[in-house]
N, C-alpha and C positions, 0 to 999 in steps of 0.2 A: 564733693558733690558737684555734678554737672550744673552749668549755669541755668539751663532750662528748668531743671528740677528745683534749684535754689529759688529762682524767680517764682515758680509755682507756690512753693512754701511761703515765700516772703509776701506774696500777694494775699494769700489766705490768712496768714498771721496778722498782717496789717488790717485786714477786714475784721478779724476776730477781736483785735485790740480796740477797735473803735465802734463796732456795731451796737446799736441800741438793743438788739436782741441777744447780745452776749451777757452772761452773768459776769459779775465783777471778777470772780476767780478766773474765768476764761480770758477776760481782758488782761488780767495780770500775767497769766501764763504766756499769752501771745506777746505781750510787751517784753517779758523776760527773754523770750526767744530773740526778738529784735535787738534788745540790748546786748545779749550774749554774742550775736554774730557781728554786731557793730564793734564790739570790743576786741574780738578775735575772729578773723574770717578764714582761719586755717581750716582745711577739710575736717580735721579731727574735732575742732571746736564746733563747727557747723553741724557735723553729724551728732555730736553729743547734745547740743541744744535742740536739734530736731527730734532726737529720741526722747528727750525730756518732755517736749511739747506733745508728742504723740502719746507718750505714756499718760500724760495728764488728760488728753482728750478721749482716750479709750473709755468707752462706756458712757460718755457724756451726751452724744447726740440722742435726742429723744426718738424712741422707736415709733413706727407708724401706729402700733397698738397703743402706745402712750398718748399720742396726739388724739387718737380716737376716743380714748377714755376721758381725756381732758374736755373734748368737745361734747361728750355725753354728760359731763358733770359740771365741774367748776366754770367752764366757759359760759354756761347758761346764766350764771349769776354775775360773772364778770363782764360779759359782752352782750347779754340779752339772748332771748330764745331764738330770734331770727338769725342773728349772726352765728350763733352756735350751731344751728341746724345747717346753715350753708357750709360752715367749716366741716361739720361731720360728713355731709354729703361729698364734699371735695376729697376729704381724707379717705373715705371708704372707696371712692373711685380710684384714688392713687394706690391704695392697697390692692385692689382688684387688678390693677395694671402691673403690680409687682413691686411697688415702692416698699422699702424697709424702714426708712427713717423720715423724720420730720423734714419739711421743706422750707422752714423759716431760714432766713439768710445765715444765721450763725450755725444752726445744725447742718445746713447744706455745706458750708465751708469746712466744718469739722469732719463731716463724714467723707467729703471729697479727699481731704488730707489723709485720713485713716485708710481709705480705699487705695489711694495712690501708693501707699507704703505696704499694702497687703495685709492690713490689720483687720479690715472688715470687707464684706462684699456688698456692693450696692445693688 
């Protein structure tokens, strides 16, 4: 893997491993990638670890419709009506502009990785 691409994956894996917005399973998968490439930095090992991370991430970033549904329902109870309404307004505007996925830091990092490897379209 070229250094620039490796650095791109490493940056996002590092973020996913530590982000408050990442679920524990995502943190674990990202940490496993970091551990795997630290143990063996050969191209084959890096490619295998990256494929494993991408396989894990596939289907995980929340879709824009999922975020909108959250803002219309559970967010009202969790965050209050006003915050949920602002969230809904922002997400509807993002959808109108063509957004397909949640823009929280973890979903953004995961969807960027998946897009970089041609697994989704942003």
